[in-house]
N, C-alpha and C positions, 0 to 999 in steps of 0.2 A: 504493500500500499504506499509506504513512504517513498520507495523507489519510483512509483508512478507518479506521485505528487511532485517529486523532484524533477522528473522529465517535463511535466506540464509547466512547472515554474520556469525551467530553462528555456522552453520553446516560447513561453510568454514573454521573457526577457528579449529574445531575439525578435519577436514580433514587434515589441515596443521600440526597438532600435530601427526596425524597418519603417515603422510609422513615423518616427521623428525625421527620417530622411526622405519622406515622400509627402508630396503636396496634398493638401486637403482636397477631397473629391476625387483622387486618383485611385484607380483599381489596383489592388494588391495582386501579386501572382496567384495563380489558381492553387487550390489545395493540393492538387496532384504534383504540380511544379515544385512547390515548397517542400512537400514531403520527400520528393526525390533528391532535391538539392540539399536538404538538411539531414538526410538519411534518418527519418523519423516515421513513425507509424501515423497514418492519416488520422486515426481515432485520437491520438494524442495531441496532434495539431489542431483538430477540431475543437477539442476541450479548451485549449489555450485561447483560440479565437473566440469561442463562446464567452469566455470571461471578459474579453475585450469588448464584445458586443454589449454585454450587460453594463460595462463601464462607460459606454457611449463613445469609445474611441474609434470603432469601425462600425460600419453599417453594411448589413447583407441585403442585397436586392435580388429577389428570386429571378433566376435566369440570366442574371448579369454578372454576379460575382461579389466580392467583398471590397468595400471602398473605405478610404481613410475618411473619418467623419470630419465634417467642417466644424469650426468653433461655434459653440452655442451662443445664442443672444441672451445675455444675463440681464435680468430685469429686477430691480430692487422691490421688496414688498412694501410699496408705498402707494398712496392713492394718486397714481400717475397714470395718464391715459396711454394706451398702446402706442399711439402716434408719437407722443412726446418721448416715450421710452426708446423707440426706434431711432428717432432723430438724434437723440443724445449719443447714440453709437455711430453716428455718421451715415446711417442708412436711410433709404427713402421708404416711408410707409405708404400703404394704399389699402383700399377696401373694396370688396364686391358684395353687394347685397344678394344673399341666397334666398331669403324669405322675408316677406313683410306682410303682417296680417293685423287687422283691427278685430279683436275678439269682443264679442257683446258682453261677455262675463270674464271676470278674472279667474274664477274658480279657486283651486287650491293656492294659486299665487297671490290672491288677494290678501290672504292672512299675512304673508310675508310683506307685501307692499303696504299693509295696514289701510286698506280701503274697503268699502262695503263689498261684499261678494257679487252684488249685482252691477257694480260699475264696470265700464268697459276698459279694456287693457290693450295697449299696443305691444306686439311681440315681434322682434326681428332678429334674424341671424345674418351675421356678416363673416366673410372669409377675410382674414387679416393677412396681409403680405408685407415682406420686407424685401426690397429690390426685386419685387415681382415674384418672389418665392412664397408659397403658402406656408404660414407659420401656425395660425390658430383659427378656430371657429368660435365666434362669440354670439351667444344668444342673450338677448336682453328683454326684460318685461318691465314696462312703465305704465302708470295709470294714464289713460287717454286724456284725462282732465288736466294733467300736468304739462302735456305737450300738444296743445290745440294746433291743428294744421299741419302736424308732422307727416312728411311723405317719404316715400322710399329714396327719392332723388336727394334728400337732405342728408343721407347717411353715408356718403362717400369719404367724408373727413373725420375729424376727431368728435366723438360723441360728447365728451366732456366740454369741449370748446362751444359745441352747438348749444348744449344746456345753458351755459354761462352767457353766451352772446345773445341768443334769441329769447330765452325763457328766464334769464337772470336767476338761474339755479346753480348754485356752486357745490360740488361734491367736497365735503370736509373731512369725513371720516368713513370707514367701512369695516365690515368684518368678513373674513374669507375662511373657507374650509378647503383644503387642499388634499386630493386623493390621486391615486393612480388608476387610470382607466385603460381599456383596450379599444382601438379604433374599429368602429363597425365598417361594413363595406361602403356604406355611403359616406362616412367621415373620411375613410382612407382615399376614396375617389377624389374628394374635395382637397384634401391635404396632401395628396400625391404620396402617400405612404402605403406600406402594406397593411391589409387587414389584420387586426390583433396587434398592431404596433403600439408601443407604450405611449400613452398621452398623459399630460398633466391636466387634471380636471379640477377647475377652480370655481367655487360657488362664492359669489360676493353680493352682499347687501350693502348699498351705499346710502349714506346719511348726509343731509344738508343741515341748514339752520335748525335750531331748537330739536335736533335729533330726529327730524322727519325723514322717513325713508324716501329716497329719490327713485331708485331702481333695484331690480334684482337681476343678476346675471350668472349664467353658466358658460364658462370659457373651456375650450379644449385646445391645448397646445401640444405640438410634436415635442416629445421628451428628448429626441435626438438633436433638436434645433433651439431648444428653448430651456432656460433654467431660472430659478427665483433665488434672490439673495435677501438675507434678513439679518439684522443685528440682534443679538441675544443679550438679554440682561438677566442677572441672577434675581430670583424672587426675593431672596433675602441674602444678606452677606454670608459668604461661604467662610465658615470658621475653620481655622487650621486645627488640626488635631494636635493635642499636646504630645510633646516628645516623651518617650519613656526614658527615665533616668536610669543609668547603669546601677545595677545592684552593688551595694557596698560589699567588699570582700569580707568573708567570715573571719 
């Protein structure tokens, strides 16, 4: 068992060196070629490659091969719009509206939005892109009374900017729940990834003045192209453990 682990570890190290010497987006040599060149069993090579796939360093594309992963877009966990976050990284953001609907009743979302269940709700889904590459799918619910006159054509830019400029509504705080999800066939088609690929699923409730709910959103981002950063603070000061004094000689 230990010998097998050592072999996988050694091959992983060689793969890491190969990745460092290869440009992002470039295909690695085939499994057959590497196994022959490095004189290693293909099963051992596959296990080492699997670990790098999980780590997000390489990406497998069915029928094409294994590619060096591109650097992820890291976004701070702050109430910042997708557009601003992408611009801050020197990239060009864009959006494409996938769905826009006016619902006669908010249903179960009414409770989250804190509006009467019979009040109408606007729901829209947008494909978010960076430099033309699909990064995420964002679905947003907002009370129709908060955004009178809103149309699909209004949603090509920043949602937060639109709320602030047209509706004088500013997002001040929010709460998010982050989970891992797997891409459905529809999501994979839109995000240009494999069905079952790992996604970051982020549910966010946004608040404005006086703690009023502005909107509720469910975002799905490609885990191979997107990551989240957050600062962590201790809930209480971490006390040092007292050192044990040496016992006095008898």
